[in-house]
C-alpha positions as a Markdown table, in Angstrom:
| # | Residue | x | y | z |
|---|---|---|---|---|
| 1 | Met | 0.0 | 0.0 | 0.0 |
| 2 | Val | 1.4 | 3.4 | -1.0 |
| 3 | Lys | 1.2 | 6.2 | 1.5 |
| 4 | Lys | 0.3 | 9.6 | 0.2 |
| 5 | Met | 2.6 | 12.5 | 1.0 |
| 6 | Ala | 1.3 | 15.9 | 2.0 |
| 7 | Lys | 1.0 | 18.4 | -0.8 |
| 8 | Val | 2.7 | 21.8 | -0.1 |
| 9 | Arg | 3.1 | 25.1 | -2.0 |
| 10 | Ile | 6.7 | 26.4 | -1.9 |
| 11 | Ser | 7.0 | 30.1 | -2.8 |
| 12 | Gln | 10.3 | 32.0 | -3.2 |
| 13 | Val | 10.2 | 35.2 | -1.1 |
| 14 | Arg | 13.8 | 36.4 | -1.2 |
| 15 | Ser | 16.4 | 36.8 | -3.9 |
| 16 | Thr | 19.3 | 34.5 | -4.6 |
| 17 | Ile | 21.6 | 37.4 | -5.4 |
| 18 | Gly | 24.7 | 37.2 | -3.3 |
| 19 | Arg | 23.9 | 33.7 | -2.1 |
| 20 | Pro | 26.2 | 30.7 | -2.5 |
| 21 | Glu | 26.0 | 28.7 | -5.7 |
| 22 | Arg | 24.7 | 25.7 | -3.8 |
| 23 | Gln | 21.7 | 27.6 | -2.6 |
| 24 | Lys | 21.0 | 29.0 | -6.1 |
| 25 | Arg | 21.1 | 25.4 | -7.5 |
| 26 | Thr | 18.8 | 24.2 | -4.8 |
| 27 | Ile | 16.2 | 26.9 | -5.7 |
| 28 | Lys | 16.5 | 25.9 | -9.4 |
| 29 | Ala | 16.0 | 22.2 | -8.4 |
| 30 | Leu | 12.8 | 23.1 | -6.6 |
| 31 | Gly | 11.5 | 24.8 | -9.8 |
| 32 | Leu | 11.8 | 28.3 | -8.5 |
| 33 | Gly | 14.0 | 31.2 | -9.7 |
| 34 | Lys | 12.1 | 34.4 | -9.3 |
| 35 | Ile | 10.5 | 36.1 | -6.3 |
| 36 | Asp | 6.8 | 35.3 | -5.9 |
| 37 | Lys | 7.1 | 32.1 | -8.1 |
| 38 | Ser | 5.3 | 29.1 | -6.5 |
| 39 | Val | 5.3 | 25.4 | -7.1 |
| 40 | Glu | 3.1 | 22.7 | -5.7 |
| 41 | Val | 4.9 | 19.4 | -4.8 |
| 42 | Glu | 4.5 | 16.4 | -2.5 |
| 43 | Met | 6.6 | 16.8 | 0.7 |
| 44 | Thr | 9.0 | 13.9 | 0.3 |
| 45 | Pro | 12.1 | 13.6 | 2.4 |
| 46 | Gln | 14.2 | 14.9 | -0.5 |
| 47 | Ile | 12.0 | 18.0 | -0.9 |
| 48 | Ala | 12.0 | 18.6 | 2.8 |
| 49 | Gly | 15.8 | 18.5 | 2.9 |
| 50 | Met | 16.0 | 21.0 | 0.0 |
| 51 | Val | 13.5 | 23.3 | 1.7 |
| 52 | Asn | 15.5 | 23.1 | 4.9 |
| 53 | Lys | 18.6 | 24.3 | 3.2 |
| 54 | Val | 17.0 | 27.4 | 1.7 |
| 55 | Ser | 14.3 | 28.0 | 4.3 |
| 56 | His | 15.4 | 31.6 | 4.6 |
| 57 | Leu | 14.6 | 32.2 | 0.9 |
| 58 | Val | 11.2 | 30.4 | 0.7 |
| 59 | Ser | 7.9 | 30.0 | 2.4 |
| 60 | Val | 6.0 | 26.7 | 2.7 |
| 61 | Thr | 2.2 | 26.3 | 3.0 |
| 62 | Glu | 0.4 | 23.0 | 3.3 |
| 63 | Leu | -2.5 | 22.4 | 1.0 |
């Protein structure tokens, strides 16, 4: 039986200008890149780890 993960909306709220390259690549991997852009994804452990690394640049809301 497959367990459903929670859906979340991740929005970029701060710029990546002046941030380390690793954080810029994490933002791109999440599907973001511009302020106020949002994506809806399932909260897997991989996504949770990426959000944790750039938590100061994004906001997360549960759907």
